C-alpha positions as CSV (number, residue, x, y, z in Angstrom):
1,M,-56.2,-7.4,-23.4
2,K,-60.0,-7.5,-22.7
3,K,-59.3,-5.1,-19.9
4,C,-57.7,-2.6,-22.2
5,I,-60.4,-2.7,-24.7
6,A,-63.1,-2.1,-22.0
7,T,-61.0,0.9,-20.6
8,L,-60.6,2.2,-24.2
9,F,-64.4,1.9,-24.8
10,F,-64.8,4.3,-21.6
11,F,-62.4,6.7,-22.9
12,I,-64.2,7.2,-26.1
13,F,-67.8,6.5,-25.5
14,G,-68.1,7.6,-21.7
15,F,-70.5,5.8,-19.3
16,F,-74.2,6.2,-19.4
17,G,-75.4,3.8,-16.6
18,V,-77.9,4.5,-13.7
19,V,-76.5,6.8,-10.9
20,D,-77.5,5.6,-7.6
21,A,-77.0,7.3,-3.9
22,M,-75.2,4.9,-1.4
23,A,-75.9,4.9,2.1
24,D,-72.2,5.9,2.9
25,G,-72.6,9.1,1.1
26,Y,-71.0,7.9,-2.1
27,I,-72.7,8.3,-5.3
28,K,-72.6,4.9,-7.4
29,V,-72.1,5.4,-11.3
30,S,-71.4,1.9,-12.2
31,S,-70.5,-1.5,-10.6
32,T,-66.8,-0.3,-10.2
33,V,-67.0,3.2,-9.8
34,R,-68.5,5.7,-7.0
35,Y,-67.6,9.1,-5.7
36,E,-68.5,11.8,-3.1
37,L,-68.1,15.3,-2.8
38,V,-65.3,16.0,-0.2
39,G,-65.3,19.8,-0.2
40,T,-65.0,22.9,-2.1
41,Y,-62.0,25.4,-2.3
42,S,-63.1,29.0,-2.4
43,I,-61.2,31.6,-4.3
44,N,-60.0,32.9,-1.1
45,R,-58.7,29.5,-0.1
46,L,-57.1,28.7,-3.5
47,N,-55.1,32.1,-3.4
48,L,-53.9,31.2,0.2
49,I,-52.5,28.1,-1.4
50,L,-50.6,30.0,-3.9
51,T,-49.2,32.4,-1.5
52,K,-48.6,31.7,2.3
53,E,-48.8,27.7,1.9
54,L,-46.5,27.9,-1.2
55,D,-44.0,29.6,1.0
56,Q,-44.1,27.1,3.7
57,F,-43.7,24.3,1.1
58,T,-40.6,25.8,-0.2
59,E,-39.4,26.8,3.3
60,N,-39.6,30.4,2.1
61,K,-37.1,29.9,-0.7
62,N,-39.9,30.6,-3.4
63,T,-39.3,33.3,-5.9
64,I,-42.2,32.5,-8.2
65,A,-45.5,34.5,-8.1
66,F,-48.7,32.9,-9.4
67,K,-51.6,34.9,-10.6
68,P,-54.6,34.6,-8.4
69,S,-57.1,31.8,-9.0
70,T,-60.3,32.9,-11.0
71,N,-62.8,30.4,-10.0
72,A,-63.5,28.0,-6.8
73,V,-63.2,24.4,-7.3
74,K,-65.3,21.3,-6.1
75,L,-63.4,18.3,-4.9
76,Y,-64.6,14.7,-5.3
77,R,-63.0,11.7,-4.2
78,V,-63.5,8.6,-6.5
79,I,-63.2,5.0,-5.6
80,Y,-62.8,2.7,-8.5
81,K,-61.6,-0.9,-9.3
82,T,-58.3,-1.4,-11.1
83,A,-56.0,-4.7,-11.5
84,I,-52.5,-5.7,-10.7
85,P,-50.9,-7.2,-13.8
86,E,-47.9,-8.3,-11.7
87,K,-50.3,-10.3,-9.6
88,G,-52.2,-12.0,-12.7
89,N,-54.7,-8.9,-13.0
90,R,-56.1,-9.5,-9.5
91,P,-58.8,-6.9,-9.1
92,V,-58.4,-4.3,-6.3
93,E,-60.1,-1.2,-5.2
94,V,-58.3,2.2,-5.1
95,S,-58.9,5.9,-4.9
96,G,-58.2,9.1,-6.5
97,L,-59.2,12.9,-6.7
98,I,-61.4,14.8,-9.2
99,A,-61.1,18.8,-9.0
100,V,-63.8,20.5,-11.0
101,P,-63.9,24.2,-11.9
102,D,-67.0,25.7,-10.0
103,L,-68.2,27.3,-13.4
104,S,-71.1,27.3,-15.9
105,K,-69.1,26.2,-18.8
106,A,-69.9,23.9,-22.0
107,I,-66.5,22.0,-22.0
108,F,-63.3,21.8,-19.8
109,P,-59.8,20.9,-20.6
110,M,-58.4,17.9,-18.5
111,V,-55.2,17.6,-16.7
112,S,-54.2,14.1,-15.3
113,Y,-51.6,14.7,-12.4
114,Q,-49.3,12.0,-11.0
115,H,-48.1,12.7,-7.5
116,G,-44.6,12.4,-6.3
117,T,-43.1,9.9,-3.5
118,V,-44.8,10.3,-0.2
119,F,-44.2,8.2,3.0
120,S,-47.6,7.8,4.3
121,R,-50.9,6.3,2.8
122,T,-52.8,9.7,3.0
123,E,-50.4,12.3,1.7
124,V,-52.1,11.7,-1.6
125,P,-54.5,13.6,-4.0
126,S,-57.7,12.3,-2.5
127,F,-56.9,13.6,0.8
128,P,-55.9,17.1,-0.6
129,E,-55.3,18.9,2.8
130,Q,-52.4,16.4,3.5
131,S,-50.9,16.9,0.0
132,F,-49.5,20.4,-0.9
133,E,-48.4,19.5,-4.4
134,T,-52.0,18.4,-5.1
135,R,-53.4,21.6,-3.6
136,L,-50.8,23.5,-5.9
137,M,-52.4,21.8,-8.9
138,I,-55.8,22.5,-7.9
139,A,-55.2,26.2,-7.3
140,H,-53.3,26.8,-10.3
141,L,-55.0,24.5,-12.8
142,A,-58.5,23.7,-11.4
143,G,-58.7,27.2,-10.1
144,N,-58.3,28.5,-13.7
145,G,-60.5,26.4,-15.5
146,Y,-59.1,22.9,-16.0
147,V,-60.4,19.8,-14.5
148,V,-58.0,18.0,-12.7
149,I,-57.6,14.4,-12.0
150,A,-55.1,12.3,-10.0
151,A,-54.8,8.6,-9.0
152,D,-53.5,7.7,-5.4
153,Y,-51.8,4.6,-6.9
154,V,-52.3,1.0,-5.4
155,G,-51.4,0.9,-2.0
156,K,-52.1,4.6,-1.4
157,G,-55.3,6.6,-0.2
158,I,-58.1,4.0,0.7
159,S,-56.2,1.0,-0.8
160,S,-55.6,-1.8,1.7
161,E,-52.7,-3.2,-0.6
162,P,-48.9,-2.7,0.1
163,D,-47.4,0.3,-1.6
164,S,-46.8,-0.4,-5.3
165,Y,-43.9,1.8,-5.4
166,M,-42.4,2.1,-8.8
167,V,-44.2,-1.0,-10.0
168,K,-44.5,-0.3,-13.7
169,E,-47.8,-2.3,-14.9
170,A,-49.7,-1.8,-11.8
171,T,-49.0,2.1,-12.2
172,A,-49.8,2.3,-15.5
173,Q,-53.1,0.3,-15.1
174,A,-54.3,2.3,-12.1
175,C,-53.7,5.6,-14.0
176,A,-55.6,4.5,-16.8
177,D,-58.4,3.2,-14.7
178,M,-58.5,6.4,-13.0
179,L,-59.2,8.3,-16.2
180,A,-61.9,5.9,-17.2
181,A,-63.5,6.2,-13.8
182,S,-63.2,9.9,-14.2
183,R,-64.9,10.0,-17.4
184,Q,-67.7,8.2,-15.7
185,V,-67.9,10.5,-12.7
186,L,-68.0,13.6,-15.0
187,N,-70.6,12.3,-17.2
188,S,-72.9,11.8,-14.0
189,L,-71.9,15.4,-13.1
190,N,-73.1,16.5,-16.8
191,I,-69.3,17.8,-17.2
192,K,-67.7,17.5,-20.6
193,T,-64.0,17.5,-21.1
194,D,-62.2,17.9,-24.5
195,K,-58.1,18.0,-24.7
196,L,-56.2,15.9,-22.3
197,F,-53.1,17.0,-20.7
198,L,-50.6,14.7,-18.4
199,S,-48.5,16.2,-15.7
200,G,-46.3,14.7,-13.0
201,W,-43.5,15.4,-10.5
202,S,-40.6,13.0,-9.2
203,Q,-42.0,9.5,-8.9
204,G,-45.1,10.9,-10.5
205,S,-43.0,11.8,-13.5
206,W,-42.2,8.2,-14.0
207,C,-45.7,7.2,-13.5
208,T,-46.8,9.8,-16.1
209,Q,-44.4,8.3,-18.6
210,V,-45.5,4.6,-18.1
211,F,-49.1,5.8,-18.0
212,R,-48.4,7.8,-21.0
213,K,-47.1,4.9,-23.1
214,R,-50.2,2.8,-22.2
215,L,-52.4,5.7,-23.6
216,E,-50.3,5.9,-26.8
217,E,-50.5,2.3,-27.3
218,M,-54.3,2.6,-27.0
219,R,-54.1,5.4,-29.5
220,V,-55.8,7.8,-26.9
221,H,-54.9,11.3,-27.9
222,I,-52.8,13.4,-25.5
223,T,-52.4,17.2,-26.2
224,A,-49.2,17.5,-24.2
225,A,-47.4,16.0,-21.4
226,V,-45.1,17.7,-18.8
227,M,-42.8,16.2,-16.3
228,A,-40.6,17.7,-13.4
229,C,-37.6,15.9,-11.8
230,T,-38.1,12.7,-13.7
231,P,-36.5,9.4,-12.8
232,N,-36.8,8.2,-16.4
233,D,-34.4,5.1,-15.8
234,L,-34.7,3.4,-12.4
235,Y,-31.6,1.3,-12.7
236,L,-29.5,4.5,-13.5
237,M,-31.1,6.7,-10.8
238,L,-30.6,4.0,-7.9
239,T,-27.1,2.9,-9.1
240,R,-26.1,6.6,-9.0
241,F,-27.1,6.8,-5.5
242,I,-25.3,3.8,-4.4
243,N,-22.1,4.2,-6.5
244,N,-21.7,7.8,-7.0
245,P,-23.2,9.9,-4.4
246,S,-23.4,13.6,-4.4
247,P,-23.1,16.1,-1.6
248,L,-26.6,17.4,-2.9
249,D,-28.3,14.1,-2.1
250,A,-31.3,14.4,0.2
251,S,-31.2,12.5,3.4
252,W,-34.7,11.1,2.7
253,L,-33.4,9.1,-0.4
254,V,-32.5,6.3,1.9
255,G,-36.4,6.0,2.6
256,I,-37.0,5.3,-1.2
257,G,-34.2,2.6,-0.9
258,A,-36.5,0.8,1.6
259,L,-39.7,1.4,-0.6
260,F,-38.0,0.1,-3.6
261,I,-36.7,-3.3,-2.0
262,N,-40.2,-4.0,-0.1
263,S,-42.4,-3.1,-3.0
264,Y,-40.5,-5.3,-5.5
265,E,-40.3,-8.1,-3.0
266,R,-44.1,-8.1,-2.6
267,Y,-45.1,-7.2,-6.2
268,Y,-42.7,-9.3,-8.1
269,D,-42.4,-12.3,-5.6
270,F,-38.8,-11.7,-5.1
271,Q,-38.9,-13.9,-1.8
272,G,-36.2,-13.0,0.5
273,L,-35.0,-9.9,-1.5
274,S,-35.3,-7.5,1.7
275,T,-33.4,-9.8,4.1
276,T,-30.7,-10.2,1.2
277,A,-30.6,-6.6,0.4
278,I,-31.0,-4.6,3.6
279,K,-28.4,-4.8,6.5
280,P,-29.8,-6.8,9.5
281,E,-29.6,-3.7,11.7
282,Y,-32.0,-1.8,9.3
283,W,-34.2,-4.5,8.0
284,Q,-37.0,-4.2,10.9
285,T,-37.0,-0.3,10.3
286,A,-37.2,-0.8,6.6
287,R,-40.1,-3.2,6.7
288,D,-42.2,-1.3,9.3
289,F,-41.4,2.2,7.3
290,Y,-42.9,0.3,4.1
291,D,-45.8,-0.9,6.0
292,N,-46.7,2.5,7.6
293,K,-46.0,1.4,11.1
294,I,-43.7,4.0,11.7
295,S,-43.5,7.5,10.3
296,W,-40.3,8.9,8.1
297,S,-39.4,11.1,11.1
298,D,-39.1,8.0,13.4
299,A,-37.5,5.9,10.8
300,Q,-35.0,8.4,9.7
301,K,-33.5,8.3,13.3
302,L,-32.8,4.5,13.0
303,F,-31.7,4.3,9.2
304,S,-28.3,4.6,7.7
305,P,-27.3,8.1,6.4
306,T,-27.2,6.8,2.7
307,I,-28.7,4.0,0.5
308,K,-25.4,2.4,-0.1
309,E,-25.1,1.9,3.7
310,L,-28.6,0.6,4.1
311,F,-27.8,-2.2,1.4
312,Q,-25.4,-5.0,2.3
313,V,-22.2,-5.0,0.5
314,D,-22.7,-7.9,-1.9
315,F,-26.2,-6.4,-2.8
316,A,-24.8,-3.0,-3.5
317,N,-21.9,-4.3,-5.5
318,A,-24.3,-6.3,-7.6
319,S,-25.7,-3.1,-9.1
320,S,-22.7,-2.6,-11.2
321,L,-23.2,-5.7,-13.5
322,I,-27.1,-5.9,-13.0
323,S,-26.2,-9.2,-11.6
324,N,-29.5,-10.0,-9.7
325,R,-33.2,-10.0,-10.5
326,F,-33.9,-6.7,-8.6
327,Y,-31.5,-4.9,-10.8
328,Q,-32.7,-6.6,-13.9
329,Q,-36.2,-5.6,-13.0
330,L,-35.2,-1.9,-12.4
331,F,-33.5,-2.1,-15.7
332,E,-36.9,-3.3,-17.4
333,N,-38.9,-0.7,-15.7
334,Q,-37.3,2.3,-17.5
335,G,-40.2,4.9,-18.6
336,Y,-38.6,6.5,-21.8
337,Q,-37.5,4.0,-24.4
338,W,-40.2,4.2,-27.1
339,R,-41.0,6.9,-29.9
340,Y,-43.1,9.3,-28.5
341,S,-46.3,10.5,-30.3
342,T,-46.9,13.5,-27.6
343,P,-45.1,16.8,-27.3
344,T,-43.3,16.9,-24.0
345,R,-41.4,19.1,-21.5
346,F,-39.2,17.8,-19.0
347,Y,-38.1,20.3,-16.1
348,Y,-34.8,19.9,-14.3
349,G,-33.2,22.1,-11.6
350,G,-29.6,23.2,-10.9
351,I,-29.7,21.8,-7.3
352,D,-32.2,19.2,-7.4
353,E,-31.4,16.9,-4.4
354,A,-32.8,13.9,-5.8
355,I,-32.7,13.7,-9.5
356,T,-29.5,14.7,-11.4
357,P,-30.0,16.8,-14.7
358,Y,-28.9,13.9,-16.7
359,V,-31.4,11.5,-15.4
360,A,-34.1,14.0,-15.6
361,I,-33.7,15.0,-19.5
362,L,-32.7,11.5,-20.9
363,P,-35.5,11.3,-23.3
364,V,-34.9,14.5,-25.0
365,E,-31.9,13.4,-27.2
366,Y,-33.5,9.9,-27.3
367,Q,-36.4,11.3,-29.0
368,K,-34.3,13.4,-31.6
369,V,-32.4,10.3,-32.7
370,I,-35.5,8.3,-33.3
371,G,-37.5,10.9,-34.6
372,G,-40.3,11.3,-31.9
373,A,-42.7,14.1,-31.2
374,S,-41.0,17.3,-29.7
375,S,-39.3,16.8,-26.3
376,T,-37.8,19.8,-24.7
377,A,-35.8,20.2,-21.6
378,V,-36.5,23.2,-19.5
379,Y,-34.3,24.7,-17.0
380,A,-35.8,25.8,-13.8
381,G,-32.8,27.7,-12.8
382,D,-29.4,27.3,-11.0
383,N,-31.1,27.6,-7.5
384,A,-34.0,25.2,-8.4
385,D,-34.1,22.2,-6.0
386,H,-36.5,19.1,-6.2
387,R,-39.4,21.2,-4.9
388,G,-38.5,24.5,-6.6
389,T,-38.2,22.6,-10.0
390,F,-41.8,21.3,-9.4
391,V,-43.0,24.9,-8.6
392,F,-41.4,26.3,-11.8
393,G,-43.1,23.6,-13.7
394,V,-46.4,24.0,-12.3
395,L,-46.3,27.7,-13.4
396,D,-44.7,27.1,-16.9
397,Q,-47.0,24.1,-17.8
398,K,-50.1,26.1,-17.4
399,R,-48.8,28.8,-19.8
400,W,-47.9,26.0,-22.4
401,F,-51.3,24.3,-22.1
402,D,-53.2,27.3,-22.4
403,S,-51.4,28.4,-25.6
404,L,-52.2,24.9,-27.0
405,L,-55.9,25.6,-26.0
406,L,-56.0,28.3,-28.6
407,Q,-54.8,26.0,-31.5
408,K,-57.3,24.1,-33.6
């Protein structure tokens, strides 16, 4: 509770401490936050992202045209302290990105973006050259007047911790502390922001949900939230992969099975979970993959083709009745069951190879039933796959955000 109160103080009042230059190039703004300028994207560079690089990302299946960026963007890596509630609030150091429009402007709107699943430590926002999803948000949002911030999460970026994949409270805390740290950095840069928007894709959509709940509990105003391909119910998502596979299912889903098991073993102290869950012939590959000792391309050659085949039979069968601690924790880690105070859009696609439409738009009818804030399902199209739904959502969300900026 004390940590939440301190974080809320930063949200409301900002930070007015002494700014110190550090020998390693970072600028220190408090005992827990420092930052450095890591680069600038010119307008030409941003427009390359919106065209050639976008085509590469979608494997030349993109049918969406973005308007050119209108301003250059300065990129800052921020390193800050957060805590892991699942480990008794143990303090750890993590990283994130702040993208600032290179404009002389009194005040900017802010978007907090939560990134999707990645299979290395550095395909994350604070290493934008390794993260196309981050570059697209920079080009379309920051390149058109929005400050964009993005946490790397515990276990990613500069963090030396194990990957906190889909660990609920650690994720919410890291995102909340990133917002607080960003307020400090922006204050030191003499940059002011007003309206706050939230955005996420895939894993990052679930992260956005649990982060949004934390902010709503703290009465922090959010103008709007958007999510693409959202795994709102982790138990439902993983159990569907095991018991009701689809011909659309991506081959890389087996990788997230390995991440789930090893992450929950580490963060929830489920001792022996990985040996109970994963077949012996895949155990070492799953552990090395989780620990970033081998790449996805190497692990894929050694893994089973599906999550069901990755798991031992008894463990897979236990999913049906939620009959062990792992599935119980998945069930508890849902990210949608409360009454929203923030209007939301949920994007979903017709051929998403990871998140089926039902899972992606679960909160829409739920919010109608309990009288929550407006929640809308937005269809990205019959030919929208996982990446295509994200791209569609990036284009649509800015239009929506822009319209909300005009409202008083």
